[in-house]
Kinemage of the C-alpha trace (Angstrom):
@kinemage 1
@onewidth
@group {chain A} dominant
@subgroup {mainchain}
@vectorlist {calphas} color= white
{ca met a 1} P -1.591 15.546 -7.124
{ca lys a 2} L -3.003 12.032 -6.822
{ca ile a 3} L -6.669 11.278 -7.539
{ca leu a 4} L -8.598 8.020 -7.126
{ca val a 5} L -11.489 7.433 -9.550
{ca ile a 6} L -14.010 4.758 -8.486
{ca glu a 7} L -16.547 4.177 -11.261
{ca asp a 8} L -18.036 0.933 -12.626
{ca asp a 9} L -18.961 2.365 -16.040
{ca asn a 10} L -15.822 1.489 -17.997
{ca val a 11} L -16.353 4.078 -20.725
{ca leu a 12} L -16.960 6.914 -18.277
{ca arg a 13} L -14.129 5.864 -15.945
{ca glu a 14} L -11.622 5.635 -18.784
{ca ala a 15} L -12.722 9.035 -20.103
{ca val a 16} L -12.372 10.683 -16.676
{ca val a 17} L -8.982 9.038 -16.071
{ca ala a 18} L -7.716 10.153 -19.500
{ca leu a 19} L -8.910 13.707 -18.830
{ca leu a 20} L -7.175 13.871 -15.449
{ca leu a 21} L -3.957 12.471 -16.880
{ca glu a 22} L -4.042 15.204 -19.537
{ca glu a 23} L -4.292 17.724 -16.696
{ca asn a 24} L -1.105 16.207 -15.189
{ca tyr a 25} L -2.773 14.519 -12.224
{ca val a 26} L -1.563 11.117 -11.050
{ca val a 27} L -4.543 8.768 -11.194
{ca asp a 28} L -5.499 5.433 -9.641
{ca glu a 29} L -8.745 3.739 -10.635
{ca ala a 30} L -11.142 1.065 -9.423
{ca ser a 31} L -14.275 -0.409 -11.010
{ca thr a 32} L -15.889 -2.036 -7.964
{ca gly a 33} L -16.827 -0.788 -4.538
{ca asp a 34} L -14.800 -3.276 -2.527
{ca his a 35} L -11.607 -2.681 -4.511
{ca gly a 36} L -12.204 1.071 -4.438
{ca leu a 37} L -12.693 1.036 -0.681
{ca tyr a 38} L -9.515 -0.989 -0.166
{ca val a 39} L -7.472 1.527 -2.169
{ca ala a 40} L -9.192 4.564 -0.623
{ca glu a 41} L -8.563 3.293 2.916
{ca gln a 42} L -4.828 3.730 2.358
{ca cys a 43} L -5.486 7.512 2.657
{ca ile a 44} L -2.786 8.343 0.107
{ca his a 45} L -4.893 10.341 -2.348
{ca asp a 46} L -5.603 14.060 -2.526
{ca leu a 47} L -9.120 13.576 -3.922
{ca leu a 48} L -11.684 10.845 -4.596
{ca val a 49} L -14.029 10.940 -7.598
{ca leu a 50} L -16.645 8.423 -6.546
{ca asp a 51} L -19.734 6.957 -8.214
{ca ile a 52} L -22.620 6.205 -5.842
{ca met a 53} L -24.084 3.180 -7.621
{ca leu a 54} L -21.265 0.642 -7.437
{ca pro a 55} L -21.261 -3.161 -7.310
{ca glu a 56} L -20.469 -4.859 -3.980
{ca val a 57} L -20.029 -1.725 -1.852
{ca asn a 58} L -21.870 1.437 -2.877
{ca gly a 59} L -20.383 4.902 -2.855
{ca leu a 60} L -22.243 6.114 0.222
{ca glu a 61} L -20.921 3.167 2.246
{ca ile a 62} L -17.401 4.038 1.080
{ca val a 63} L -17.833 7.655 2.185
{ca arg a 64} L -19.207 6.660 5.592
{ca thr a 65} L -16.428 4.102 6.158
{ca leu a 66} L -13.674 6.570 5.269
{ca arg a 67} L -15.111 9.293 7.482
{ca ala a 68} L -15.577 6.863 10.383
{ca lys a 69} L -11.871 5.991 10.098
{ca gly a 70} L -10.904 9.665 10.111
{ca cys a 71} L -9.727 9.843 6.495
{ca pro a 72} L -10.165 13.528 5.505
{ca val a 73} L -9.707 13.147 1.733
{ca pro a 74} L -12.044 15.422 -0.277
{ca ile a 75} L -14.761 13.383 -2.031
{ca leu a 76} L -16.655 14.330 -5.181
{ca leu a 77} L -19.697 12.110 -5.733
{ca leu a 78} L -20.903 11.248 -9.228
{ca thr a 79} L -24.494 10.073 -9.667
{ca ala a 80} L -27.438 9.979 -12.038
{ca arg a 81} L -29.780 10.883 -9.168
{ca asp a 82} L -30.490 14.601 -9.120
{ca ser a 83} L -33.155 15.111 -6.458
{ca val a 84} L -32.494 17.391 -3.500
{ca asp a 85} L -32.948 14.459 -1.097
{ca asp a 86} L -30.299 12.430 -2.931
{ca arg a 87} L -27.830 15.315 -2.783
{ca val a 88} L -28.505 15.853 0.924
{ca ile a 89} L -27.973 12.151 1.691
{ca gly a 90} L -24.618 12.204 -0.098
{ca leu a 91} L -23.418 15.341 1.651
{ca asp a 92} L -24.671 14.158 5.047
{ca ala a 93} L -22.707 10.934 4.570
{ca gly a 94} L -19.535 13.031 4.445
{ca ala a 95} L -19.004 13.872 0.776
{ca asp a 96} L -17.711 17.350 -0.071
{ca asp a 97} L -19.426 17.908 -3.412
{ca tyr a 98} L -21.917 16.301 -5.777
{ca leu a 99} L -21.977 16.192 -9.592
{ca val a 100} L -24.959 14.854 -11.557
{ca lys a 101} L -24.450 12.736 -14.683
{ca pro a 102} L -24.190 13.592 -17.494
{ca phe a 103} L -21.813 16.444 -16.697
{ca ala a 104} L -19.625 18.820 -18.673
{ca ile a 105} L -15.898 18.117 -18.600
{ca arg a 106} L -15.114 21.728 -17.741
{ca glu a 107} L -17.418 21.545 -14.724
{ca leu a 108} L -15.767 18.344 -13.462
{ca leu a 109} L -12.330 19.968 -13.634
{ca ala a 110} L -13.622 23.131 -11.969
{ca arg a 111} L -15.193 21.135 -9.116
{ca ile a 112} L -11.954 19.178 -8.589
{ca lys a 113} L -9.838 22.340 -8.463
{ca ala a 114} L -12.312 24.028 -6.115
{ca leu a 115} L -12.229 21.075 -3.697
{ca met a 116} L -8.449 21.021 -3.670
{ca arg a 117} L -8.302 24.762 -3.028
{ca arg a 118} L -10.819 24.386 -0.220
{ca lys a 119} L -8.694 21.694 1.433
{ca gly a 120} L -5.435 23.543 0.800
{ca asn a 121} L -4.140 20.837 -1.539
{ca leu a 122} L -3.900 22.721 -4.835
{ca val a 123} L -0.219 22.965 -5.625
{ca thr a 124} L 1.092 25.597 -7.988
{ca glu a 125} L 4.646 26.784 -8.406
{ca gly a 126} L 5.925 28.566 -5.330
{ca asp a 127} L 2.854 28.134 -3.100
{ca leu a 128} L 3.836 24.952 -1.225
{ca ser a 129} L 6.202 25.573 1.649
{ca tyr a 130} L 6.961 24.718 5.252
{ca gly a 131} L 9.587 25.702 7.798
{ca gly a 132} L 11.815 27.553 5.335
{ca ile a 133} L 11.459 24.940 2.580
{ca ser a 134} L 9.608 25.753 -0.644
{ca leu a 135} L 8.749 23.459 -3.536
{ca ser a 136} L 8.487 24.280 -7.216
{ca ser a 137} L 6.242 21.899 -9.143
{ca lys a 138} L 7.499 23.394 -12.401
{ca val a 139} L 11.100 22.218 -11.918
{ca arg a 140} L 10.256 19.514 -9.333
{ca asp a 141} L 12.795 20.631 -6.785
{ca gly a 142} L 12.889 22.055 -3.296
{ca phe a 143} L 14.563 25.301 -2.269
{ca ala a 144} L 16.083 27.021 0.722
{ca gly a 145} L 15.642 30.600 -0.371
{ca asn a 146} L 17.011 30.550 -3.923
{ca gln a 147} L 19.248 27.527 -3.332
{ca pro a 148} L 17.951 24.287 -4.916
{ca phe a 149} L 18.274 20.989 -3.048
{ca gly a 150} L 18.814 18.957 -6.231
{ca leu a 151} L 16.113 16.420 -5.354
{ca gly a 152} L 15.581 13.218 -7.275
{ca ser a 153} L 12.068 12.356 -8.423
{ca lys a 154} L 11.186 10.102 -5.472
{ca glu a 155} L 12.792 12.522 -2.995
{ca tyr a 156} L 10.683 15.363 -4.367
{ca asp a 157} L 7.508 13.273 -4.182
{ca ile a 158} L 8.184 12.269 -0.578
{ca leu a 159} L 8.895 15.848 0.493
{ca glu a 160} L 5.751 17.054 -1.262
{ca phe a 161} L 3.693 14.377 0.517
{ca leu a 162} L 5.225 15.315 3.869
{ca ile a 163} L 4.505 19.022 3.372
{ca leu a 164} L 0.932 18.338 2.258
{ca asn a 165} L 0.514 16.409 5.521
{ca lys a 166} L 2.733 18.596 7.689
{ca glu a 167} L 2.595 17.965 11.437
{ca gln a 168} L 0.767 14.683 10.841
{ca ile a 169} L 2.297 11.224 11.176
{ca leu a 170} L 2.597 9.317 7.906
{ca thr a 171} L 3.176 5.584 8.218
{ca arg a 172} L 5.718 3.781 6.078
{ca asp a 173} L 2.851 2.023 4.335
{ca gln a 174} L 1.190 5.329 3.452
{ca ile a 175} L 4.414 6.758 2.035
{ca phe a 176} L 5.170 3.539 0.160
{ca asp a 177} L 1.679 3.308 -1.364
{ca arg a 178} L 1.662 6.988 -2.302
{ca ile a 179} L 5.119 7.101 -3.899
{ca trp a 180} L 5.718 3.581 -5.234
{ca gly a 181} L 2.107 2.379 -5.540
{ca tyr a 182} L 0.285 -0.138 -3.377
{ca asp a 183} L 0.908 -2.911 -5.942
{ca ser a 184} L 4.675 -2.239 -6.232
{ca glu a 185} L 7.034 -5.175 -5.757
{ca ala a 186} L 9.636 -3.010 -4.002
{ca ala a 187} L 10.367 -3.725 -0.320
{ca ile a 188} L 8.889 -1.416 2.326
{ca ser a 189} L 12.454 -0.682 3.521
{ca val a 190} L 12.874 1.511 0.431
{ca val a 191} L 10.955 4.201 2.340
{ca asp a 192} L 13.646 4.466 5.033
{ca leu a 193} L 16.347 4.506 2.370
{ca tyr a 194} L 14.796 7.451 0.525
{ca ile a 195} L 14.067 9.312 3.754
{ca his a 196} L 17.800 8.969 4.430
{ca tyr a 197} L 18.600 10.323 0.947
{ca leu a 198} L 16.182 13.221 1.454
{ca arg a 199} L 17.624 14.170 4.828
{ca lys a 200} L 21.128 14.239 3.316
{ca lys a 201} L 19.915 16.683 0.649
{ca leu a 202} L 18.349 18.930 3.325
{ca ala a 203} L 21.188 18.714 5.855
{ca pro a 204} L 23.483 21.424 4.366
{ca tyr a 205} L 20.663 23.927 4.883
{ca gly a 206} L 19.741 22.752 8.381
{ca phe a 207} L 16.375 21.306 7.390
{ca asp a 208} L 17.078 17.593 7.866
{ca met a 209} L 15.775 17.747 11.451
{ca leu a 210} L 12.333 18.746 10.159
{ca ile a 211} L 11.766 15.127 9.114
{ca gln a 212} L 11.342 13.311 12.411
{ca thr a 213} L 11.050 9.565 12.964
{ca val a 214} L 8.161 8.512 15.182
{ca arg a 215} L 9.208 5.199 16.681
{ca gly a 216} L 6.841 2.385 15.762
{ca ala a 217} L 4.678 4.684 13.633
{ca gly a 218} L 6.437 6.405 10.748
{ca phe a 219} L 7.576 9.951 9.979
{ca ile a 220} L 6.343 13.469 10.580
{ca leu a 221} L 7.369 16.868 9.235
{ca arg a 222} L 7.397 19.435 12.033
{ca glu a 223} L 9.572 22.226 13.321
{ca lys a 224} L 9.740 21.085 16.954
């Protein structure tokens, strides 16, 4: 799962990023509000860990902007303000949860896992599936029943992203930024190439038609 941490305190941000990496999350980070908003607007993350007091654009503005654009990513706010009014303002802006600094590491991890469960984004072996396809995060492969597809790393990541966003259109830019990274020097055409590879792996089992091209928009995973 991919998490974006937006925090201007370098020591705290680096500690949170290191913790999440130890828990096997994929992590992007930003230290300013404008950079954090730019990255968050790509809507390629499964969760945002967001400080309120940020330079340039504050955390509440980021939340409001994302919600106004229809980005549904779960957001966990971090702040030193602990009054009821402050918590209400954050939640009313569109955040999903609120954690007051200083916080215990175990509580941060618990809040993150709870938010992902609530949004249906917590992936464990055998619990991510769609239309006859199942994914195993332990072996990083997809299955039709007990038959493995033999997916490469990028193919697995794309299929996981499609299933997490099943029946929703994902643009080429979203897939590219999620899988290769928004600062990658690869060409955007690599997305179409790997979609082609993925369909070939699914074709012997009749699942290639689940990945549909939406002309002028991108791709969608749906049964009809």
